[in-house]
C-alpha positions, 0 to 999 in steps of 0.5 A: 765337167772338167775344170776348163769347162767349170772356169770358163762356163759360169752357171748354165742359166737362170730363170727370169720372172717372164719365164726367159732364160738369161744366159751367163756363158762368158766364153764357149770353151771353143773360143777360150782357145783363140790364142792357141788355135785361132786363124789369127794366131796359127795361120796369119803367123805363117803366112807372114813367112810367105809374101805372096799368100799374105798379100792374097788372104789379106789384099795387103802385103806385109808392109802395107798391113803394118804401114795401115797398122800404125795409122790406125792402131791407136784408134781401134785399141780397146781398154784392158779390163779386170774381166778380160783381155781385148782383142789385140788391135792387129788381130782386130784389123785382120779381121776386118780385113778378111771381111772385106776380102772375102765377104764371108759371113760374120759367122765364118769369120767367128769360127775362123778367128775363134771369136763371137760373132757380135764381136766381128760385127763389132770390130769390122765397123769399128775398124772400117770407120777408123780407115776412112777417118785416119786415111781419107784427109791424106789419100782422098783429098778432094780437090778443092782449088783451081790448081787441084782440078788442073792437075787432074785435067792434065793427066786426062790429057797426057793419058786419055787424049780428052783436054779440060777433063777434070773426072771421070763420074758414075755410080755403082750398085752395091748388092745388100740384103734387103733391110726389113720394112724397106718395101721398095727403096733398096730395090733396083731396075736389076731385080736385087737390093743395093745402095749406091756408090757415086764416084769421080775418078782422076786419070790415075784410076784413084777416087777424088770425090765419093757419095755413098748409101742411096737408095737402090731405086734412085738413079745414077742422074738422081743421085748425083742431084741430091749429092753435095758434090751435085750441089755443088757442081750446080752452084759452082762452088767446087773451085773449078777453073775459069774456061781454058782454050783447048790445046791448039784451038784457039779459034774455039775460044776458051771452054770449061772444065768438064766431068764426063759421064754416060747417058744416065747423067744430064748434059750440062756446062761442066758436065759432058755426056754423049749423043744418044743413039747410033751416030755418025761422023763428028757426034760419033767420034766424040762418043768414042773419045768421051767413052775413052775418058769416061771408062776410067771410072769403070775401070776403077769399079772393076779393080775396086771389086776384084781387090775387095771380093765384099762387091761380090756377095750379098752383103748381109748387114745392114745399109749403114754398116755396108756404107761404112764398108763401101768407104773404108774399100775406096780409101784402101783403093786409093791407099794401095794405089799411092804405095804402088806408085810410091807418090807423095801425097799433093799438097793443096795451093792456098791461093790461084792465080789465073794464067793466060787464056783462062777466064771466070765464069758466071750463073746462068738461068736454067734454059741458058745454061741448057743451050750453053751446054749443047753449044759447048758440046758442039765445040768439043765435037769439032776439036776432036774432028780437027784440032784434037784428031788423033789417028786411032779414033773412028770417023 
């Protein structure tokens, strides 16, 4: 055995009382060459000289990588000991981003970066948690005031011609490896195993509210009902603005601010869904206009899965760790969108002032709420067929 092997590999094994062997390998000789031959110390440093290749490799450009590292670096820095040098925060971030960008197994990432597979697992979870904790308050602020929601509604009216819309909502199945002894909890209607990402998206393709981790067997409507967001939507504590007149349609009276979803969601006063089946006339027009606004969340999921190829594979880690990774990619998505648009965070307004045409709402019984939701949807049907009609909509 060479001198390096003698130094690196200490005492091959010791026989325990129960017959098992206790390994006393400190660092494998291959892993000991991490700083000389590891991917971070060779390839990544070369990629820094080629911005386009760097961006393809990490899904972040060099400036974005450095900004992200500055935000989470102090949190993911490990303490140095007398026994070994810790992996530096830049390399830890690189390992995590590479996992999210490719969905490769821990073993594949470990071999590339010349670290242990268990080390990769710990790094991915730690860095993803740090990304979420450090970025969520700045890049995924949940709207809490009436002015916050009105800002979202202005975007939907301006870009997608749907007034009083405060978000597009949908669920996405994130495919995972079936957990041991989980039965059919994670088994979904597509025949795979998954956890569900429920998201509310604004008109700029940014996540505003996410709920991650529900069992794959659940429906989107069931996930919404059991989520904190869904409970607040039911009890009226989201801080939505009071009813407002649709543009140019004073004759219809004030209408509520609504979320738009597909057939999987229930029809409620603040949640619009399409009419079922094949429709004609005003109902067909309503379905088209609602679908146009609702597709924003599906497009956002498309951007997310194209950016982070983790979603295109079966994620072979525990549901809890998969949930951590999903939350990290969602806030990274917003981080990249904000960087692209070069817009500072929009501060929330401490107080609300009710403008002209805005009226407070009151809680209703379930039967009355259902009848009221039907009437509200018919008001939107009327609006899209008259004052809110556009030349390109179907008739």
